[in-house]
MARTILUM-356032 format. One record per residue (C-alpha): residue number from 1; residue in three letters; x, z, y. Coordinates in steps of 0.001 Angstrom, whole numbers, plus 500000, padded with zeros to 6 digits. Layout:
@pos=NUM, code=ALA, u=X, w=Z, v=Y
...
This chain:
@pos=1, code=MET, u=748742, w=836046, v=079615
@pos=2, code=ASN, u=745227, w=835915, v=081036
@pos=3, code=PRO, u=743343, w=839080, v=079834
@pos=4, code=GLU, u=739984, w=837289, v=080120
@pos=5, code=LYS, u=741164, w=834686, v=077588
@pos=6, code=ASN, u=742323, w=837431, v=075252
@pos=7, code=GLU, u=738873, w=839044, v=075509
@pos=8, code=GLU, u=737185, w=835730, v=074730
@pos=9, code=LYS, u=739363, w=835368, v=071658
@pos=10, code=THR, u=738480, w=838872, v=070494
@pos=11, code=ASN, u=734765, w=838336, v=070997
@pos=12, code=SER, u=734880, w=835030, v=069109
@pos=13, code=LYS, u=736584, w=836819, v=066184
@pos=14, code=LYS, u=733891, w=839476, v=066204
@pos=15, code=GLU, u=731111, w=836896, v=066134
@pos=16, code=ALA, u=732671, w=835187, v=063164
@pos=17, code=VAL, u=732402, w=838381, v=060989
@pos=18, code=PHE, u=729246, w=838177, v=058873
@pos=19, code=GLN, u=726703, w=840993, v=059130
@pos=20, code=SER, u=724117, w=842082, v=056562
@pos=21, code=VAL, u=720590, w=840576, v=056995
@pos=22, code=ARG, u=718405, w=842714, v=059297
@pos=23, code=GLY, u=716555, w=845302, v=057266
@pos=24, code=MET, u=718935, w=845035, v=054327
@pos=25, code=HIS, u=721654, w=847692, v=053714
@pos=26, code=ASP, u=724752, w=848249, v=051737
@pos=27, code=ILE, u=725231, w=851174, v=049340
@pos=28, code=LEU, u=728633, w=852381, v=050443
@pos=29, code=PRO, u=731267, w=854171, v=048331
@pos=30, code=LYS, u=730637, w=857435, v=050251
@pos=31, code=ASP, u=726987, w=857329, v=049045
@pos=32, code=GLY, u=727768, w=856118, v=045524
@pos=33, code=ALA, u=727900, w=859581, v=043961
@pos=34, code=ALA, u=724391, w=860436, v=045210
@pos=35, code=TRP, u=722954, w=857167, v=043897
@pos=36, code=MET, u=724666, w=857642, v=040499
@pos=37, code=ASP, u=723401, w=861198, v=040341
@pos=38, code=MET, u=719864, w=859963, v=041004
@pos=39, code=TRP, u=720180, w=857406, v=038195
@pos=40, code=ASN, u=721542, w=859963, v=035798
@pos=41, code=VAL, u=718868, w=862488, v=036611
@pos=42, code=GLY, u=716202, w=859733, v=036330
@pos=43, code=ARG, u=717411, w=858653, v=032893
@pos=44, code=GLU, u=717426, w=862209, v=031620
@pos=45, code=ILE, u=713948, w=863007, v=032880
@pos=46, code=SER, u=712611, w=859695, v=031552
@pos=47, code=GLU, u=714023, w=860472, v=028118
@pos=48, code=LEU, u=712535, w=863936, v=028160
@pos=49, code=HIS, u=709099, w=862582, v=028939
@pos=50, code=ASP, u=709481, w=859749, v=026351
@pos=51, code=PHE, u=709638, w=856840, v=028792
@pos=52, code=THR, u=711701, w=853783, v=027753
@pos=53, code=PHE, u=713470, w=851483, v=030143
@pos=54, code=MET, u=711906, w=848139, v=031130
@pos=55, code=GLU, u=713056, w=845531, v=033653
@pos=56, code=THR, u=711150, w=842643, v=035191
@pos=57, code=PRO, u=712595, w=839763, v=037266
@pos=58, code=ILE, u=712992, w=840229, v=041030
@pos=59, code=LEU, u=711307, w=836870, v=041449
@pos=60, code=GLU, u=707677, w=836327, v=040331
@pos=61, code=THR, u=704975, w=833791, v=041037
@pos=62, code=LEU, u=703142, w=834352, v=044328
@pos=63, code=GLY, u=699766, w=834356, v=042566
@pos=64, code=LEU, u=700710, w=837451, v=040560
@pos=65, code=PHE, u=700697, w=839602, v=043699
@pos=66, code=GLU, u=697759, w=837826, v=045378
@pos=67, code=ALA, u=695640, w=838524, v=042189
@pos=68, code=GLY, u=697033, w=841962, v=041386
@pos=69, code=VAL, u=697792, w=843656, v=044698
@pos=70, code=GLY, u=695096, w=841906, v=046638
@pos=71, code=LYS, u=694994, w=839058, v=049198
@pos=72, code=MET, u=693605, w=841374, v=051905
@pos=73, code=THR, u=696366, w=844033, v=051587
@pos=74, code=ASP, u=699176, w=844443, v=054136
@pos=75, code=ILE, u=701722, w=843673, v=051396
@pos=76, code=VAL, u=700322, w=840243, v=050602
@pos=77, code=GLU, u=699119, w=839324, v=054088
@pos=78, code=LYS, u=702233, w=840350, v=056082
@pos=79, code=GLU, u=705123, w=841775, v=054055
@pos=80, code=MET, u=706141, w=839441, v=051259
@pos=81, code=PHE, u=709192, w=837205, v=051133
@pos=82, code=VAL, u=707588, w=833952, v=049966
@pos=83, code=PHE, u=709161, w=830487, v=049430
@pos=84, code=LYS, u=708889, w=827316, v=047394
@pos=85, code=THR, u=711380, w=826492, v=044619
@pos=86, code=ARG, u=712835, w=823045, v=044249
@pos=87, code=GLY, u=710107, w=822463, v=041701
@pos=88, code=LYS, u=707481, w=823188, v=044393
@pos=89, code=GLU, u=706454, w=826477, v=042732
@pos=90, code=ASP, u=705294, w=829251, v=045105
@pos=91, code=VAL, u=707320, w=832383, v=044340
@pos=92, code=ALA, u=707835, w=835808, v=045907
@pos=93, code=LEU, u=710420, w=838499, v=045843
@pos=94, code=ARG, u=708671, w=841438, v=044225
@pos=95, code=PRO, u=707206, w=843835, v=046818
@pos=96, code=GLU, u=706314, w=846359, v=044036
@pos=97, code=CYS, u=706661, w=846562, v=040308
@pos=98, code=THR, u=703298, w=847614, v=038772
@pos=99, code=ALA, u=701804, w=844134, v=038767
@pos=100, code=PRO, u=705000, w=842628, v=037133
@pos=101, code=ILE, u=704993, w=845403, v=034521
@pos=102, code=MET, u=701405, w=844613, v=033573
@pos=103, code=ARG, u=702146, w=840905, v=033621
@pos=104, code=SER, u=704931, w=841504, v=031159
@pos=105, code=PHE, u=702719, w=843859, v=029097
@pos=106, code=LEU, u=700116, w=841041, v=028683
@pos=107, code=GLN, u=702639, w=838203, v=028258
@pos=108, code=ASN, u=704658, w=839942, v=025577
@pos=109, code=HIS, u=701753, w=841755, v=023831
@pos=110, code=LEU, u=703491, w=845040, v=024294
@pos=111, code=GLY, u=700282, w=846917, v=023342
@pos=112, code=HIS, u=701159, w=846139, v=019721
@pos=113, code=PHE, u=704364, w=848216, v=019955
@pos=114, code=ALA, u=702999, w=851471, v=021390
@pos=115, code=SER, u=699686, w=852892, v=022522
@pos=116, code=PRO, u=700030, w=854027, v=025135
@pos=117, code=LEU, u=703184, w=852229, v=026257
@pos=118, code=LYS, u=705360, w=854549, v=028442
@pos=119, code=VAL, u=708070, w=852821, v=030472
@pos=120, code=PHE, u=710227, w=853470, v=033471
@pos=121, code=TYR, u=711877, w=850963, v=035805
@pos=122, code=ALA, u=714412, w=851133, v=038611
@pos=123, code=GLY, u=715567, w=848516, v=041082
@pos=124, code=PRO, u=715138, w=846726, v=044383
@pos=125, code=MET, u=711823, w=845689, v=045979
@pos=126, code=PHE, u=711382, w=843571, v=049082
@pos=127, code=ARG, u=708953, w=843819, v=052001
@pos=128, code=TYR, u=709172, w=842206, v=055391
@pos=129, code=GLU, u=708523, w=845381, v=057405
@pos=130, code=ARG, u=709819, w=846479, v=060789
@pos=131, code=PRO, u=713134, w=848246, v=059928
@pos=132, code=GLN, u=713031, w=851960, v=060828
@pos=133, code=ALA, u=714092, w=855320, v=059407
@pos=134, code=GLY, u=713372, w=855432, v=055784
@pos=135, code=ARG, u=712119, w=851806, v=055678
@pos=136, code=TYR, u=714138, w=848807, v=054703
@pos=137, code=ARG, u=713295, w=845236, v=053826
@pos=138, code=GLN, u=715182, w=845667, v=050583
@pos=139, code=PHE, u=714613, w=849058, v=049171
@pos=140, code=HIS, u=714748, w=850695, v=045778
@pos=141, code=GLN, u=712148, w=852360, v=043569
@pos=142, code=TRP, u=712072, w=854372, v=040436
@pos=143, code=GLY, u=708803, w=854101, v=038652
@pos=144, code=PHE, u=706953, w=855512, v=035653
@pos=145, code=GLU, u=704083, w=853564, v=034072
@pos=146, code=ILE, u=701753, w=854531, v=031166
@pos=147, code=ILE, u=699598, w=851613, v=029894
@pos=148, code=GLY, u=696902, w=851602, v=027269
@pos=149, code=ASP, u=695054, w=854829, v=027571
@pos=150, code=GLY, u=692596, w=856057, v=030198
@pos=151, code=ASP, u=692687, w=859786, v=029356
@pos=152, code=PRO, u=693173, w=862015, v=032407
@pos=153, code=PHE, u=695988, w=863661, v=030490
@pos=154, code=TYR, u=698167, w=860743, v=031345
@pos=155, code=ASP, u=697294, w=860874, v=035080
@pos=156, code=ALA, u=698571, w=864447, v=035040
@pos=157, code=GLU, u=701659, w=863541, v=033039
@pos=158, code=ILE, u=702624, w=860915, v=035599
@pos=159, code=VAL, u=702349, w=863544, v=038352
@pos=160, code=LEU, u=704361, w=866036, v=036322
@pos=161, code=ALA, u=707142, w=863535, v=035450
@pos=162, code=THR, u=707422, w=862725, v=039174
@pos=163, code=LEU, u=707664, w=866332, v=040186
@pos=164, code=HIS, u=710144, w=867023, v=037366
@pos=165, code=PHE, u=712361, w=864130, v=038625
@pos=166, code=LEU, u=712300, w=865258, v=042304
@pos=167, code=SER, u=712810, w=868951, v=041479
@pos=168, code=ALA, u=715737, w=868041, v=039141
@pos=169, code=LEU, u=717407, w=866510, v=042200
@pos=170, code=GLY, u=717026, w=869781, v=044042
@pos=171, code=LEU, u=713960, w=869027, v=046139
@pos=172, code=LYS, u=711705, w=872037, v=046611
@pos=173, code=GLU, u=708285, w=872943, v=048151
@pos=174, code=LEU, u=706662, w=869694, v=047095
@pos=175, code=ARG, u=702970, w=869093, v=047358
@pos=176, code=VAL, u=700648, w=866522, v=045779
@pos=177, code=LYS, u=697998, w=864904, v=047959
@pos=178, code=ILE, u=695336, w=863639, v=045595
@pos=179, code=ASN, u=692054, w=861724, v=045757
@pos=180, code=THR, u=689924, w=859331, v=043752
@pos=181, code=VAL, u=688745, w=855828, v=044721
@pos=182, code=GLY, u=686021, w=855807, v=042096
@pos=183, code=CYS, u=685186, w=852876, v=039804
@pos=184, code=ARG, u=683007, w=849761, v=039812
@pos=185, code=VAL, u=679920, w=851915, v=039137
@pos=186, code=CYS, u=680192, w=854333, v=042100
@pos=187, code=ARG, u=682512, w=852636, v=044576
@pos=188, code=PRO, u=679936, w=850034, v=045824
@pos=189, code=THR, u=677538, w=852862, v=046885
@pos=190, code=TYR, u=680273, w=854593, v=048738
@pos=191, code=GLN, u=681403, w=851422, v=050442
@pos=192, code=LYS, u=677896, w=850873, v=051772
@pos=193, code=LYS, u=677871, w=854371, v=053271
@pos=194, code=LEU, u=681246, w=853722, v=054787
@pos=195, code=LEU, u=680106, w=850480, v=056432
@pos=196, code=GLN, u=677069, w=852251, v=057865
@pos=197, code=HIS, u=679338, w=854845, v=059441
@pos=198, code=TYR, u=681607, w=852270, v=061080
@pos=199, code=LYS, u=678852, w=849745, v=062014
@pos=200, code=ALA, u=678115, w=851292, v=065442
@pos=201, code=ASN, u=681837, w=851378, v=066274
@pos=202, code=LYS, u=682852, w=848144, v=064762
@pos=203, code=LYS, u=684126, w=846747, v=068090
@pos=204, code=GLU, u=686520, w=849715, v=068385
@pos=205, code=LEU, u=688333, w=848914, v=065121
@pos=206, code=CYS, u=691793, w=847376, v=065262
@pos=207, code=LYS, u=692130, w=843690, v=064734
@pos=208, code=ASP, u=693043, w=844017, v=061052
@pos=209, code=CYS, u=690234, w=846412, v=060188
@pos=210, code=ALA, u=687683, w=844333, v=062033
@pos=211, code=ARG, u=688620, w=841488, v=059675
@pos=212, code=ARG, u=688579, w=843682, v=056567
@pos=213, code=TYR, u=685341, w=845433, v=057515
@pos=214, code=GLU, u=683297, w=843394, v=054976
@pos=215, code=GLU, u=685875, w=842411, v=052383
@pos=216, code=ASN, u=687794, w=845611, v=051847
@pos=217, code=PRO, u=686114, w=848584, v=053525
@pos=218, code=LEU, u=688211, w=851199, v=051734
@pos=219, code=ARG, u=691195, w=850033, v=053778
@pos=220, code=LEU, u=689439, w=851415, v=056876
@pos=221, code=LEU, u=690480, w=854833, v=055661
@pos=222, code=ASP, u=694131, w=853810, v=055150
@pos=223, code=CYS, u=694753, w=852199, v=058577
@pos=224, code=LYS, u=697440, w=853902, v=060691
@pos=225, code=ALA, u=696249, w=852444, v=064084
@pos=226, code=GLN, u=695335, w=855183, v=066497
@pos=227, code=GLU, u=691879, w=853755, v=067352
@pos=228, code=CYS, u=691010, w=853609, v=063699
@pos=229, code=ARG, u=692248, w=857154, v=063010
@pos=230, code=GLU, u=689971, w=858459, v=065659
@pos=231, code=LEU, u=686951, w=856877, v=063966
@pos=232, code=LEU, u=687638, w=858727, v=060754
@pos=233, code=SER, u=685911, w=861862, v=061960
@pos=234, code=GLY, u=682551, w=862203, v=060251
@pos=235, code=ALA, u=683203, w=859345, v=057832
@pos=236, code=PRO, u=681610, w=859872, v=054440
@pos=237, code=ILE, u=683957, w=860922, v=051657
@pos=238, code=ILE, u=683863, w=859435, v=048229
@pos=239, code=LEU, u=683783, w=862788, v=046405
@pos=240, code=ASP, u=680058, w=863027, v=047443
@pos=241, code=HIS, u=679286, w=859656, v=045801
@pos=242, code=LEU, u=681228, w=859699, v=042448
@pos=243, code=CYS, u=679500, w=858703, v=039225
@pos=244, code=GLN, u=679479, w=861216, v=036434
@pos=245, code=ALA, u=682429, w=859681, v=034584
@pos=246, code=CYS, u=684748, w=859538, v=037690
@pos=247, code=ASN, u=683713, w=863121, v=038687
@pos=248, code=ALA, u=684569, w=864377, v=035183
@pos=249, code=HIS, u=687890, w=862395, v=035154
@pos=250, code=LEU, u=689022, w=863854, v=038514
@pos=251, code=ARG, u=688008, w=867352, v=037466
@pos=252, code=GLN, u=690026, w=867149, v=034297
@pos=253, code=VAL, u=693135, w=865815, v=036095
@pos=254, code=LEU, u=692942, w=868668, v=038569
@pos=255, code=GLU, u=692539, w=871183, v=035764
@pos=256, code=PHE, u=695677, w=869817, v=034085
@pos=257, code=LEU, u=697594, w=870177, v=037374
@pos=258, code=GLU, u=696339, w=873727, v=037937
@pos=259, code=ASN, u=697339, w=874687, v=034380
@pos=260, code=ASN, u=700840, w=873523, v=035230
@pos=261, code=MET, u=701010, w=875447, v=038500
@pos=262, code=VAL, u=701100, w=872211, v=040642
@pos=263, code=LEU, u=700390, w=872703, v=044316
@pos=264, code=TYR, u=697939, w=869978, v=045217
@pos=265, code=GLU, u=695847, w=869176, v=048288
@pos=266, code=PRO, u=692628, w=867068, v=048057
@pos=267, code=ASP, u=692827, w=864279, v=050631
@pos=268, code=PRO, u=689484, w=862466, v=050894
@pos=269, code=HIS, u=691025, w=859707, v=053062
@pos=270, code=LEU, u=693852, w=858810, v=050628
@pos=271, code=VAL, u=693334, w=855313, v=049106
@pos=272, code=ARG, u=696921, w=853961, v=048758
@pos=273, code=GLY, u=695914, w=850535, v=050136
@pos=274, code=LEU, u=696325, w=848371, v=047012
@pos=275, code=ASP, u=693311, w=846653, v=045373
@pos=276, code=TYR, u=694328, w=847485, v=041837
@pos=277, code=TYR, u=693781, w=851213, v=042144
@pos=278, code=SER, u=690837, w=852946, v=040515
@pos=279, code=ARG, u=689951, w=856604, v=040115
@pos=280, code=THR, u=693050, w=858785, v=040621
@pos=281, code=VAL, u=695374, w=858112, v=043589
@pos=282, code=PHE, u=698104, w=860488, v=044752
@pos=283, code=GLU, u=701183, w=860986, v=046911
@pos=284, code=VAL, u=703977, w=863493, v=046641
@pos=285, code=VAL, u=705219, w=864883, v=049980
@pos=286, code=ALA, u=707541, w=867694, v=051135
@pos=287, code=SER, u=705738, w=870632, v=052701
@pos=288, code=ASP, u=707797, w=870311, v=055894
@pos=289, code=LYS, u=707365, w=866533, v=056149
@pos=290, code=PRO, u=703825, w=865768, v=054931
@pos=291, code=GLU, u=703556, w=862506, v=056829
@pos=292, code=THR, u=706156, w=860810, v=054649
@pos=293, code=ALA, u=705400, w=860103, v=050998
@pos=294, code=LEU, u=708349, w=860424, v=048736
@pos=295, code=ALA, u=706375, w=859007, v=045866
@pos=296, code=GLY, u=702902, w=857566, v=045306
@pos=297, code=GLY, u=700786, w=856099, v=042607
@pos=298, code=GLY, u=697519, w=856218, v=040714
@pos=299, code=ARG, u=695362, w=854702, v=038061
@pos=300, code=TYR, u=694902, w=850918, v=037780
@pos=301, code=ASP, u=692355, w=850271, v=034992
@pos=302, code=TYR, u=691268, w=846824, v=036382
@pos=303, code=LEU, u=694724, w=845329, v=036991
@pos=304, code=ALA, u=694883, w=843506, v=033663
@pos=305, code=GLU, u=691526, w=841870, v=034382
@pos=306, code=PHE, u=692684, w=840825, v=037877
@pos=307, code=LEU, u=695617, w=839090, v=036218
@pos=308, code=GLY, u=693370, w=837038, v=033992
@pos=309, code=ALA, u=693451, w=839084, v=030779
@pos=310, code=GLY, u=689629, w=838936, v=030353
@pos=311, code=ARG, u=689590, w=842629, v=029538
@pos=312, code=ASN, u=690422, w=845939, v=031070
@pos=313, code=VAL, u=693680, w=847703, v=030101
@pos=314, code=PRO, u=693839, w=851237, v=031429
@pos=315, code=GLY, u=697026, w=852222, v=033130
@pos=316, code=VAL, u=698475, w=854789, v=035482
@pos=317, code=GLY, u=701848, w=854930, v=037248
@pos=318, code=VAL, u=703938, w=855993, v=040212
@pos=319, code=SER, u=706759, w=854658, v=042351
@pos=320, code=ILE, u=709389, w=856869, v=043874
@pos=321, code=GLY, u=711213, w=855705, v=047039
@pos=322, code=ILE, u=714909, w=856229, v=046302
@pos=323, code=GLU, u=716111, w=855714, v=049909
@pos=324, code=ARG, u=713448, w=858081, v=051185
@pos=325, code=VAL, u=714376, w=860758, v=048620
@pos=326, code=LEU, u=718071, w=860503, v=049406
@pos=327, code=GLU, u=717504, w=860538, v=053183
@pos=328, code=TYR, u=715241, w=863590, v=052901
@pos=329, code=ALA, u=717783, w=865332, v=050616
@pos=330, code=ALA, u=720550, w=864660, v=053117
@pos=331, code=SER, u=718389, w=866095, v=055925
@pos=332, code=LYS, u=718004, w=869275, v=053858
@pos=333, code=LYS, u=721799, w=869254, v=053085
@pos=334, code=LEU, u=721034, w=869112, v=049324
@pos=335, code=SER, u=724169, w=868410, v=047179
@pos=336, code=ILE, u=722939, w=865322, v=045323
@pos=337, code=GLY, u=725964, w=863600, v=043898
@pos=338, code=ARG, u=728421, w=866406, v=044649
@pos=339, code=LYS, u=728489, w=867886, v=041178
@pos=340, code=ASP, u=731694, w=866128, v=040239
@pos=341, code=ARG, u=733378, w=866680, v=036916
@pos=342, code=PRO, u=736769, w=868491, v=037146
@pos=343, code=SER, u=739566, w=865979, v=037663
@pos=344, code=ILE, u=743321, w=865720, v=037523
@pos=345, code=PHE, u=745495, w=863663, v=039793
@pos=346, code=PHE, u=748297, w=861590, v=038216
@pos=347, code=VAL, u=751389, w=860969, v=040381
@pos=348, code=VAL, u=753894, w=858323, v=039352
@pos=349, code=VAL, u=757387, w=857943, v=040931
@pos=350, code=GLY, u=759562, w=854998, v=040136
@pos=351, code=GLU, u=759092, w=851616, v=038482
@pos=352, code=GLU, u=759909, w=852755, v=034869
@pos=353, code=ALA, u=757550, w=855688, v=035198
@pos=354, code=LYS, u=754853, w=853425, v=036535
@pos=355, code=LYS, u=755005, w=851161, v=033485
@pos=356, code=LYS, u=754451, w=854045, v=031112
@pos=357, code=GLY, u=752232, w=855909, v=033599
@pos=358, code=LEU, u=749302, w=853451, v=033229
@pos=359, code=TYR, u=749404, w=854052, v=029416
@pos=360, code=LEU, u=749294, w=857836, v=029940
@pos=361, code=ILE, u=746421, w=857632, v=032474
@pos=362, code=GLN, u=744411, w=855473, v=030059
@pos=363, code=LYS, u=745129, w=857988, v=027315
@pos=364, code=LEU, u=743675, w=860808, v=029460
@pos=365, code=ARG, u=740599, w=858700, v=030384
@pos=366, code=LEU, u=739932, w=857814, v=026750
@pos=367, code=ALA, u=740009, w=861574, v=026043
@pos=368, code=ARG, u=737205, w=861858, v=028689
@pos=369, code=VAL, u=739430, w=863500, v=031337
@pos=370, code=ARG, u=738525, w=862295, v=034821
@pos=371, code=THR, u=741868, w=861002, v=036112
@pos=372, code=LEU, u=742590, w=859997, v=039695
@pos=373, code=GLU, u=745618, w=858226, v=041031
@pos=374, code=SER, u=747084, w=856622, v=044147
@pos=375, code=VAL, u=750113, w=854750, v=042694
@pos=376, code=GLY, u=750010, w=852137, v=045453
@pos=377, code=LYS, u=751190, w=854835, v=047962
@pos=378, code=LYS, u=754513, w=854812, v=045995
@pos=379, code=SER, u=756285, w=857908, v=047529
@pos=380, code=LEU, u=755838, w=861351, v=046012
@pos=381, code=GLU, u=754837, w=862764, v=049418
@pos=382, code=ASN, u=752091, w=860220, v=050042
@pos=383, code=GLN, u=750643, w=860555, v=046529
@pos=384, code=MET, u=750642, w=864396, v=046847
@pos=385, code=ARG, u=748840, w=864083, v=050119
@pos=386, code=ALA, u=746178, w=861927, v=048423
@pos=387, code=ALA, u=745899, w=864527, v=045648
@pos=388, code=ASN, u=745253, w=867254, v=048223
@pos=389, code=LYS, u=742586, w=865081, v=049818
@pos=390, code=ALA, u=740929, w=864507, v=046444
@pos=391, code=LYS, u=740860, w=868294, v=045849
@pos=392, code=ALA, u=742080, w=867842, v=042305
@pos=393, code=LYS, u=742670, w=871071, v=040381
@pos=394, code=PHE, u=745768, w=869882, v=038658
@pos=395, code=VAL, u=748433, w=867274, v=039459
@pos=396, code=PHE, u=750566, w=865527, v=036768
@pos=397, code=ILE, u=753838, w=864384, v=038126
@pos=398, code=PHE, u=755641, w=861695, v=036097
@pos=399, code=GLY, u=758974, w=860430, v=037375
@pos=400, code=GLN, u=762117, w=858758, v=036007
@pos=401, code=ARG, u=763504, w=861958, v=034477
@pos=402, code=GLU, u=760199, w=862845, v=032838
@pos=403, code=CYS, u=759950, w=859305, v=031497
@pos=404, code=PHE, u=763390, w=859648, v=029821
@pos=405, code=GLU, u=762726, w=863198, v=028520
@pos=406, code=GLU, u=759157, w=862412, v=027260
@pos=407, code=THR, u=757733, w=865301, v=029350
@pos=408, code=ILE, u=755420, w=865636, v=032422
@pos=409, code=ILE, u=755131, w=868219, v=035164
@pos=410, code=MET, u=751747, w=869903, v=035561
@pos=411, code=ARG, u=751141, w=871607, v=038928
@pos=412, code=ASN, u=748222, w=873982, v=039617
@pos=413, code=MET, u=747097, w=873056, v=043111
@pos=414, code=ASP, u=745496, w=876402, v=043790
@pos=415, code=SER, u=748481, w=878608, v=042900
@pos=416, code=GLY, u=751246, w=876061, v=043389
@pos=417, code=ALA, u=752712, w=877056, v=040034
@pos=418, code=GLN, u=754053, w=874218, v=037931
@pos=419, code=GLU, u=755387, w=873811, v=034385
@pos=420, code=THR, u=756930, w=871066, v=032289
@pos=421, code=ILE, u=755101, w=870182, v=029126
@pos=422, code=PRO, u=755807, w=867569, v=026411
@pos=423, code=LEU, u=753817, w=864348, v=026594
@pos=424, code=SER, u=752634, w=864953, v=023039
@pos=425, code=ARG, u=750709, w=868020, v=024321
@pos=426, code=MET, u=749504, w=866483, v=027628
@pos=427, code=VAL, u=745840, w=865835, v=026639
@pos=428, code=GLU, u=745557, w=869177, v=024774
@pos=429, code=GLU, u=746926, w=871213, v=027691
@pos=430, code=VAL, u=744763, w=869563, v=030395
@pos=431, code=LYS, u=741592, w=869962, v=028417
@pos=432, code=LYS, u=742333, w=873639, v=027834
@pos=433, code=ARG, u=742911, w=874189, v=031578
@pos=434, code=LEU, u=739784, w=872362, v=032668
@pos=435, code=ARG, u=737422, w=874347, v=030502
């Protein structure tokens, strides 16, 4: 046969295999334990801090994010997945979850149920960004939100819950970068000072910042373009222009953090880049990788008004990037997801034993004994090889003879010793050995 034709057939077969959409990624079985561990830790920390679970739809109206996040932000301008429904409604895959949480708070009158309302969420978000390390077009966030109280106590609690979550996963040497973006009273004065600083160098700004110069001057501090970073030197800082209320709020937040031994670093250029933020903004970074935020958030007292509520509803929250946290943990060789419960491996040999074997396996699992098997491998040798690979502490061997005698062989994989025990004592014996 012609080898070129064979190659063409092979290539055509390869092309026919579907691939994931660029920027999207699968969570594979090898990573499943780490993801489940993150979920379990997150649920435990949420319960300890009195946050209850809340879920909003992945799909929201486009106007929600234009009004809440801001039309002049990178998210709304460049990064959203937007399309029309068959009913001609403009919708978007959620790029973040704070605006949807506030939408639900207002729509469902959740302020009547708790004040403040403390909720957590977890799930996928979507942004059309250039795929790179730690950045995906579908990514996952864990978030904490406290809505209905403007006390600085809750700003600090959000930071502490975030640090508790990350430290419970084994992350160490975390730092909090923190700033304030002021309020409607003091922010306009600061913005004027900022514009004066950049006025002489306006032509040197990047294309985006030149456009945002008048409409959203705070974003000048947030830009990552090299030419804009160079112009930061000598720029006024908002701490010198805060009103009395914002100054007192920030001071109290910092006092709460100091009282809880939190390592924080004032960052006068941190603004977080979303229009709904007011007063406190912060990011959590690892000391050895300060350029990458593992989590970020802040206060958003005007968000409800942006969404048409006709009033301000104070709120503060944080989002934690799950992929970023897991990738950083992997780079530090942290054992997220490797704290497996002790397990036994159940080996079945023969058709009659297989029929009863499933009943016995289920009996062990109902007794909360983690039970592994590889019955499809059929032979004793192949199943024992699978048991070795699984690193099970004990192996139960159930064959035709054991099926007839109502017994089972228990083998200790460390010592190689084995004994025959009655099926009636199977659960009792394995629980005793796994303690």
